N, C-alpha and C positions, 0 to 999 in steps of 0.2 A: 782185383788190383795186382799190378805187377810189382815184383820185388825191386827195391832200389838199394844199390850197394852202399851208398853213404848212410841211408837210414838204417839199414841192417847192421852196419858197423857201429853206429851210434847206439842202437838198442842193445847190442851185445855188450858194449862197454858199460852202459848204464846198469844193465842186469848184473854184470860181474861186480861192479862197485857196490850195488845195494846188497847183493848176496854176501859179499865179504863183510859188510857192516852189520847186517841183521841175521844172517844165517837162514835156516829153514823156518818158515812161518806157517803155522797151522791155521785153519779157519777159526776165528775167535768166537764164533757162535756155537755154543754147546749143543751137540746133537749126537744121536746114536743110530740114525737111519735117514734115508732120503726124505721120508715123511717129516721127521722132526726138523731137518734142515730147511725144507720148503716152508714150514710154518715160521721158523725163526727168521728166515730171510724176508718174508713178507712183512713180518713185524718190525724189521730193522729199518724200514724206510723212514727217513727223518727222525731216527732214534738211535741212541748209542747201543753198541753191542752189549755193554755191561747191563743196561736196563733190560734188554731183551732176555739176557741170561738169568735175570732175577725173576722174570715173569714165567718163563717156559716150564720150569719144574712143576708148578701147579697146573698149568695148562695141559701138559703131557700126562699128568696123573689123572686128570679128569677126562681127557680125550687121547687115549694111547695109540689110536690108529685112525686111518682115513674114515672108516665107517662110523666110528663114534663121533668124529668131528662133523661128518655129514649130517648127523641127526642132532647136532648141538642146538640148544636154545640160544638165540642171538643175544638176548639180554644177559644171560648167565656168562657167555663168553666175553661180552663187553665188560662185565664186572671184573673178570679175571685179568683182562689186559687194559683196564682203565688208566693205569699210570703211564701207558705208552701213547704217544701222539697219534691222532687220527684213528682212535680205537674203534669207533663205530664203522668206518669204512673198512678197516682191516678185518674186523669181525665178519662183516658181510662177505668180503673177498675170500677169507679162509673157508667159510662154510660152503660157498658156491664152488670153490676150487675142489674141496673135498668131495662134494656131490658129483662133480664132473669126473674126478678120478675114479670114484666108486662105480659110476654108470658106464663110462667109456673105456677105462683102463684096468678093469678088474681089481680095483682097489690098490693098484701099484703105481707109484709116481713114475711117469714116463721118463725115459732117458734119451729122448730126441728133442732137439731144439723146437722143431715145428709143433710137436705135441705139447711141450711145456708152455708154449706161447698161447695155447688155446685155453689155459687156465686163468681164471679171473684173478687179477692182481699180480700176474707174472709177466714181466717184460724181459728184454734180452739180458739185462744185468742180472736179474734174479735167476734166469734160466742158466746163464753161464756159471754162476756160483754153484748151482745145484749140479750141473754137469761135471765141473772140475773137482768139487769137494765131496760129492756123494758118490759119483760114479767113476771118477778118475778119467773122465773124457775131457780133453783139452778145451778150455773156454777162457775168454779174457773179459771178465766183468769190468765195466767202466762206470765208476761212481764219480762224485765231485772231486775227490782227491786225485783220481787218475786223470780227469779232465784238466785239472789245474797243473799237475806235474808234467804231463806230456806236452802241454803248451809252453810252460816255463823252460823245459829242457830242450825245446826246439825240435821236438819230434813231429809235432803237427802245428797247424795254425787254424784250428777249428774247435768249437765246443760241442760239435755234434757227436754224441756217443758212438753211433754206428760207423761214422767215418773214422773216428779214432780207433775203434776196434778193427776196422778193415786195414788201416795202416800198420798197426802192430802185428796183427796175425799174418800179414803178407811178408813181414820182414824179420820175424823172430820165429825160431823153431817152435812148433806147437807144444812140445814137451815142457816149454818154459812159460806158457801163457798164464796158467793159473797162479803159479808162484810169482810171476812178474807183477800181476795185479796185487797180490798180497804185499809185495815189497814196496810198490809205489804207495799203496794206502798207508802202510806203516810209516814210510818216510814222510808222507804228507801230514800225518798226525804228530809225529815226534820232532820233525825238523823243518820241512818245507811247508810251514803253515800258511794259511790264506792271508792273514793280516800281517804277520811278522815272521817271515822265514828266517831261520838261523843260518844264514849263508856262511859265516865264518867257520862253522862246525861241519860244513858239507864238503866232501871231497870230489863231488861230481863236477865234470866240466859243463857248466851251465851258463848259457848266454844271458840269463836273467839275473845272474849273481849281482847283488847290490853291495 
């Protein structure tokens, strides 16, 4: 996708405004390795980061690495993550992903998009989170908050995550991609909420301001 001057200028303005408001934002999922982040991000689908952070200490104590998770008993893992939504599917995904990493990547979480996408339960959003936050490789994760805000702010007119990712990455310097996603998600949670956005407290130039 080609760079568009107006879109690039808009993104730069929005990034600057959000950075001024929130500062540097770290990944809210507690982790100490790419393996732990992979597990946490898979668990975070349709679940709060707070709930994931409550569950992962026990999970990582029981399964401290890819190889132990690859040999996990599904019912035992399910019991550990039972308080998280879709726990059966997530348990199966984590075990299969760990087996794939153990068999095909020497037990090391891959640091390439194409390789990450071969793992069960990993889509582009999850892969971009891992790339940006575990490896420092620019990635722009698109979740529901990012979809909502990029549309409200007039950056895109689509709810297709891959198209949104393409527009942003074509028009914003790659060193900002990961941070920009964090900023949009934070703004979506704290101010630009889905049902009742707090427009009076927002300084962004937004065409959807009510």
